[in-house]
N, CA, C and O of each residue as an XYZ file, in Angstrom:
464
protein
N     146.936    330.711    136.318
C     147.066    329.437    137.002
C     145.819    328.578    136.823
O     145.932    327.382    136.555
N     144.598    329.181    136.968
C     143.379    328.383    136.920
C     143.131    327.784    135.549
O     142.416    326.787    135.440
N     143.706    328.366    134.487
C     143.551    327.789    133.157
C     144.238    326.439    133.055
O     143.870    325.616    132.216
N     145.240    326.203    133.908
C     146.007    324.966    133.850
C     145.603    323.990    134.950
O     146.258    322.962    135.120
N     144.555    324.280    135.691
C     144.134    323.413    136.783
C     143.576    322.101    136.251
O     143.034    322.032    135.148
N     143.723    321.087    137.047
C     143.247    319.749    136.691
C     141.924    319.507    137.417
O     141.848    319.693    138.632
N     140.887    319.097    136.695
C     139.627    318.759    137.371
C     139.823    317.544    138.284
O     140.471    316.571    137.898
N     139.267    317.607    139.481
C     139.369    316.482    140.401
C     138.809    315.220    139.759
O     139.320    314.127    140.001
N     137.770    315.356    138.948
C     137.182    314.188    138.277
C     138.190    313.518    137.340
O     138.098    312.315    137.094
N     139.153    314.287    136.815
C     140.166    313.702    135.928
C     141.034    312.708    136.688
O     141.510    311.735    136.103
N     141.249    312.936    137.984
C     142.026    311.979    138.783
C     141.330    310.628    138.815
O     141.959    309.584    138.644
N     140.021    310.666    139.036
C     139.260    309.422    139.070
C     139.316    308.729    137.712
O     139.524    307.518    137.636
N     139.129    309.499    136.643
C     139.187    308.910    135.312
C     140.559    308.324    135.023
O     140.655    307.249    134.431
N     141.630    309.013    135.432
C     142.987    308.530    135.161
C     143.283    307.246    135.925
O     143.861    306.316    135.365
N     142.892    307.182    137.205
C     143.131    305.976    137.997
C     142.359    304.803    137.413
O     142.865    303.681    137.365
N     141.127    305.062    136.967
C     140.309    303.997    136.373
C     140.893    303.554    135.040
O     141.037    302.357    134.794
N     141.235    304.517    134.168
C     141.754    304.191    132.835
C     142.400    305.442    132.237
O     141.688    306.371    131.856
N     143.735    305.488    132.146
C     144.401    306.669    131.587
C     143.914    307.033    130.187
O     143.824    308.215    129.855
N     143.599    306.035    129.364
C     143.096    306.320    128.015
C     141.748    307.026    128.076
O     141.505    307.983    127.342
N     140.869    306.543    128.963
C     139.564    307.175    129.134
C     139.742    308.625    129.582
O     139.038    309.515    129.104
N     140.673    308.861    130.490
C     140.933    310.210    130.978
C     141.337    311.124    129.829
O     140.829    312.239    129.714
N     142.239    310.662    128.988
C     142.698    311.476    127.857
C     141.560    311.750    126.880
O     141.420    312.869    126.387
N     140.752    310.740    126.600
C     139.629    310.937    125.680
C     138.656    311.985    126.211
O     138.203    312.850    125.462
N     138.338    311.909    127.488
C     137.361    312.831    128.070
C     137.941    314.222    128.258
O     137.336    315.209    127.840
N     139.114    314.308    128.885
C     139.628    315.607    129.318
C     140.539    316.298    128.307
O     140.708    317.515    128.371
N     141.122    315.557    127.385
C     141.973    316.190    126.364
C     141.280    316.282    125.014
O     141.378    317.296    124.323
N     140.577    315.211    124.642
C     139.935    315.165    123.324
C     138.473    315.606    123.354
O     137.887    315.889    122.309
N     137.880    315.665    124.553
C     136.485    316.075    124.658
C     135.511    315.024    124.150
O     134.395    315.352    123.747
N     135.929    313.758    124.168
C     135.079    312.664    123.691
C     134.319    312.093    124.883
O     134.917    311.622    125.851
N     132.994    312.143    124.798
C     132.152    311.605    125.874
C     130.875    311.079    125.275
O     130.265    311.727    124.425
N     130.474    309.925    125.707
C     129.213    309.351    125.262
C     128.511    308.764    126.473
O     129.053    307.888    127.146
N     127.303    309.244    126.751
C     126.551    308.710    127.881
C     126.152    307.266    127.622
O     125.956    306.851    126.480
N     126.037    306.511    128.712
C     125.492    305.164    128.654
C     124.503    305.022    129.814
O     124.253    305.990    130.533
N     123.959    303.868    129.995
C     122.957    303.645    131.034
C     123.480    304.066    132.410
O     122.753    304.690    133.183
N     124.737    303.728    132.717
C     125.292    304.004    134.034
C     125.554    305.500    134.247
O     125.312    306.025    135.334
N     126.041    306.173    133.224
C     126.293    307.613    133.379
C     124.976    308.383    133.452
O     124.885    309.390    134.154
N     123.966    307.917    132.738
C     122.654    308.566    132.817
C     122.042    308.388    134.205
O     121.433    309.313    134.743
N     122.203    307.202    134.779
C     121.711    306.975    136.146
C     122.439    307.886    137.133
O     121.817    308.472    138.019
N     123.743    308.000    136.980
C     124.524    308.858    137.858
C     124.129    310.317    137.725
O     124.025    311.036    138.719
N     123.910    310.747    136.497
C     123.496    312.141    136.266
C     122.154    312.415    136.947
O     121.966    313.459    137.571
N     121.234    311.474    136.820
C     119.910    311.648    137.443
C     120.031    311.707    138.968
O     119.354    312.507    139.614
N     120.890    310.864    139.539
C     121.072    310.847    140.995
C     121.662    312.160    141.493
O     121.371    312.580    142.613
N     122.489    312.818    140.676
C     123.131    314.058    141.085
C     122.250    315.292    140.871
O     122.545    316.353    141.422
N     121.188    315.178    140.092
C     120.342    316.343    139.803
C     119.829    317.011    141.072
O     119.780    318.239    141.148
N     119.453    316.230    142.053
C     118.921    316.787    143.291
C     119.982    317.375    144.202
O     119.654    317.982    145.221
N     121.244    317.205    143.852
C     122.327    317.689    144.708
C     122.814    319.079    144.331
O     123.575    319.688    145.082
N     122.398    319.582    143.204
C     122.872    320.883    142.744
C     122.011    322.009    143.306
O     121.408    322.780    142.559
N     121.966    322.088    144.612
C     121.171    323.096    145.289
C     122.045    324.308    145.604
O     123.183    324.155    146.049
N     121.524    325.499    145.377
C     122.344    326.690    145.610
C     122.591    326.998    147.085
O     123.544    327.703    147.417
N     121.748    326.482    147.965
C     121.872    326.783    149.382
C     122.033    325.503    150.186
O     121.502    324.452    149.830
N     122.767    325.615    151.265
C     122.901    324.487    152.170
C     121.745    324.455    153.151
O     120.786    325.218    153.034
N     121.852    323.565    154.113
C     120.833    323.456    155.142
C     121.468    322.920    156.407
O     122.613    322.466    156.399
N     120.722    322.975    157.486
C     121.165    322.393    158.745
C     120.200    321.275    159.076
O     118.988    321.482    159.150
N     120.753    320.078    159.275
C     119.943    318.902    159.567
C     120.504    318.250    160.833
O     121.662    317.832    160.857
N     119.699    318.165    161.861
C     120.090    317.569    163.141
C     121.403    318.152    163.659
O     122.265    317.426    164.152
N     121.542    319.477    163.540
C     122.723    320.156    164.043
C     123.952    320.084    163.151
O     125.014    320.588    163.517
N     123.818    319.458    161.975
C     124.935    319.316    161.041
C     124.676    320.209    159.834
O     123.646    320.090    159.171
N     125.633    321.115    159.552
C     125.513    321.948    158.353
C     125.838    321.099    157.142
O     126.835    320.378    157.132
N     124.994    321.183    156.111
C     125.161    320.404    154.889
C     125.205    321.359    153.707
O     124.279    322.143    153.497
N     126.284    321.290    152.936
C     126.436    322.122    151.740
C     126.437    321.217    150.511
O     127.062    320.156    150.510
N     125.735    321.644    149.473
C     125.638    320.885    148.225
C     126.416    321.584    147.120
O     126.506    322.812    147.100
N     126.976    320.809    146.206
C     127.697    321.341    145.038
C     128.738    322.377    145.465
O     128.839    323.452    144.874
N     129.501    322.041    146.490
C     130.480    322.968    147.059
C     131.738    323.026    146.187
O     132.384    322.002    145.963
N     132.085    324.215    145.697
C     133.310    324.335    144.889
C     134.548    324.012    145.719
O     134.650    324.402    146.882
N     135.479    323.298    145.109
C     136.736    322.933    145.757
C     137.890    323.383    144.880
O     137.794    323.351    143.653
N     138.978    323.800    145.505
C     140.174    324.129    144.742
C     141.392    324.070    145.641
O     141.305    324.261    146.854
N     142.522    323.801    145.023
C     143.796    323.831    145.713
C     144.811    324.454    144.768
O     145.173    323.858    143.753
N     145.266    325.648    145.102
C     146.301    326.276    144.287
C     147.590    325.465    144.365
O     148.305    325.330    143.372
N     147.883    324.929    145.537
C     149.117    324.155    145.742
C     149.158    322.930    144.835
O     150.197    322.630    144.247
N     148.044    322.223    144.716
C     147.993    321.010    143.891
C     147.516    321.285    142.468
O     147.649    320.428    141.596
N     146.966    322.464    142.228
C     146.458    322.791    140.899
C     145.196    322.027    140.547
O     144.996    321.646    139.394
N     144.341    321.801    141.541
C     143.111    321.036    141.347
C     141.882    321.920    141.527
O     141.874    322.835    142.350
N     140.851    321.633    140.748
C     139.555    322.288    140.906
C     138.465    321.228    140.772
O     138.657    320.203    140.118
N     137.344    321.484    141.386
C     136.236    320.538    141.272
C     135.067    320.988    142.116
O     134.960    322.145    142.524
N     134.206    320.040    142.359
C     133.002    320.324    143.128
C     132.645    319.071    143.918
O     132.611    317.966    143.378
N     132.383    319.265    145.195
C     131.968    318.156    146.051
C     130.461    317.992    145.937
O     129.723    318.977    145.937
N     130.003    316.748    145.839
C     128.564    316.487    145.805
C     127.912    317.086    147.044
O     127.004    317.912    146.953
N     128.389    316.657    148.189
C     127.845    317.083    149.471
C     129.000    317.161    150.464
O     129.884    316.304    150.460
N     128.993    318.176    151.306
C     129.951    318.259    152.403
C     129.152    318.509    153.671
O     128.372    319.458    153.756
N     129.359    317.640    154.657
C     128.713    317.797    155.959
C     129.747    318.391    156.914
O     130.897    317.953    156.949
N     129.327    319.387    157.685
C     130.205    320.025    158.662
C     129.741    319.612    160.054
O     128.702    320.067    160.531
N     130.523    318.744    160.702
C     130.251    318.291    162.060
C     131.148    319.086    163.004
O     132.370    318.939    162.971
N     130.549    319.926    163.842
C     131.311    320.804    164.749
C     132.354    321.599    163.976
O     133.467    321.804    164.460
N     131.996    322.044    162.777
C     132.883    322.857    161.955
C     133.896    322.084    161.133
O     134.615    322.680    160.331
N     133.972    320.769    161.310
C     134.921    319.943    160.561
C     134.222    319.392    159.317
O     133.195    318.723    159.433
N     134.774    319.669    158.117
C     134.117    319.212    156.885
C     134.383    317.732    156.591
O     135.499    317.238    156.757
N     133.329    317.042    156.151
C     133.415    315.646    155.729
C     132.757    315.525    154.362
O     131.542    315.685    154.252
N     133.544    315.242    153.301
C     132.938    315.079    151.973
C     132.091    313.806    151.923
O     132.449    312.786    152.511
N     130.972    313.881    151.217
C     130.068    312.745    151.057
C     129.916    312.487    149.559
O     129.431    313.353    148.830
N     130.321    311.320    149.099
C     130.185    310.963    147.691
C     128.825    310.327    147.456
O     128.347    309.546    148.279
N     128.208    310.660    146.341
C     126.940    310.040    145.958
C     127.185    309.194    144.720
O     127.520    309.705    143.652
N     127.012    307.889    144.887
C     127.193    306.947    143.785
C     125.916    306.127    143.640
O     125.181    305.915    144.604
N     125.673    305.678    142.429
C     124.518    304.838    142.151
C     125.001    303.397    142.064
O     126.081    303.136    141.534
N     124.221    302.472    142.573
C     124.571    301.059    142.476
C     125.214    300.559    143.754
O     125.345    301.295    144.731
N     125.615    299.285    143.732
C     126.196    298.695    144.940
C     127.544    299.334    145.283
O     128.303    299.735    144.400
N     127.817    299.416    146.563
C     129.072    300.005    147.026
C     130.199    298.990    146.832
O     130.120    297.856    147.304
N     131.239    299.418    146.133
C     132.420    298.587    145.914
C     133.663    299.428    146.154
O     133.684    300.626    145.869
N     134.677    298.799    146.669
C     135.940    299.517    146.874
C     136.660    299.614    145.536
O     137.025    298.602    144.939
N     136.859    300.843    145.073
C     137.571    301.085    143.820
C     138.591    302.176    144.042
O     138.301    303.201    144.659
N     139.795    301.947    143.533
C     140.835    302.965    143.667
C     140.407    304.273    143.015
O     140.716    305.350    143.524
N     139.697    304.188    141.894
C     139.279    305.398    141.176
C     138.360    306.254    142.035
O     138.495    307.478    142.050
N     137.435    305.638    142.746
C     136.527    306.396    143.602
C     137.262    306.976    144.807
O     136.951    308.079    145.257
N     138.239    306.227    145.329
C     139.021    306.721    146.456
C     139.818    307.954    146.063
O     140.051    308.824    146.901
N     140.241    308.050    144.810
C     141.052    309.189    144.361
C     140.285    310.490    144.499
O     140.844    311.475    144.980
N     139.021    310.527    144.091
C     138.270    311.778    144.187
C     137.896    312.071    145.632
O     137.883    313.234    146.036
N     137.593    311.052    146.412
C     137.235    311.293    147.813
C     138.417    311.861    148.579
O     138.249    312.760    149.403
N     139.600    311.350    148.316
C     140.798    311.847    148.992
C     141.075    313.283    148.619
O     141.426    314.086    149.484
N     140.928    313.627    147.354
C     141.213    314.992    146.919
C     140.143    315.951    147.392
O     140.432    317.129    147.602
N     138.914    315.487    147.568
C     137.864    316.370    148.074
C     138.233    316.881    149.454
O     137.877    318.004    149.811
N     138.932    316.086    150.226
C     139.349    316.501    151.549
C     140.486    317.505    151.521
O     140.708    318.206    152.508
N     141.209    317.591    150.415
C     142.364    318.483    150.308
C     141.973    319.936    150.175
O     142.549    320.785    150.855
N     141.003    320.258    149.312
C     140.808    321.652    148.934
C     139.528    322.288    149.403
O     138.924    323.041    148.639
N     139.083    322.037    150.595
C     137.830    322.590    151.096
C     137.832    324.102    151.029
O     138.204    324.773    151.992
N     137.416    324.640    149.888
C     137.332    326.072    149.777
C     138.658    326.754    149.505
O     138.711    327.981    149.417
N     139.708    326.004    149.372
C     141.002    326.595    149.017
C     142.095    326.177    149.960
O     142.001    326.382    151.170
N     143.141    325.587    149.399
C     144.272    325.143    150.220
C     145.527    325.844    149.741
O     146.606    325.622    150.290
């Protein structure tokens, strides 16, 4: 089953541009640009093996996500647990804009917290 799972990031790519999604996820074509390099740099500090507790809130970084029901796999940048309830936190570089593509990954991050 896991060999056929869809990366959560593919949902974002597909909503943004189906052709881009196919190039990246089917053809393996990827070329960094200024924006992807900035994003990669911003995420470097998030790949911590251990979580922490900050002001009574448990914070987990690079948390694996999966849903057997939906056939999705991925990784959340950050998940904050408030009174045991998980809240995914997206880390983006640049000004905040409402984009359907970004909403797609945020919505799916809420689906598979550790397995659904």
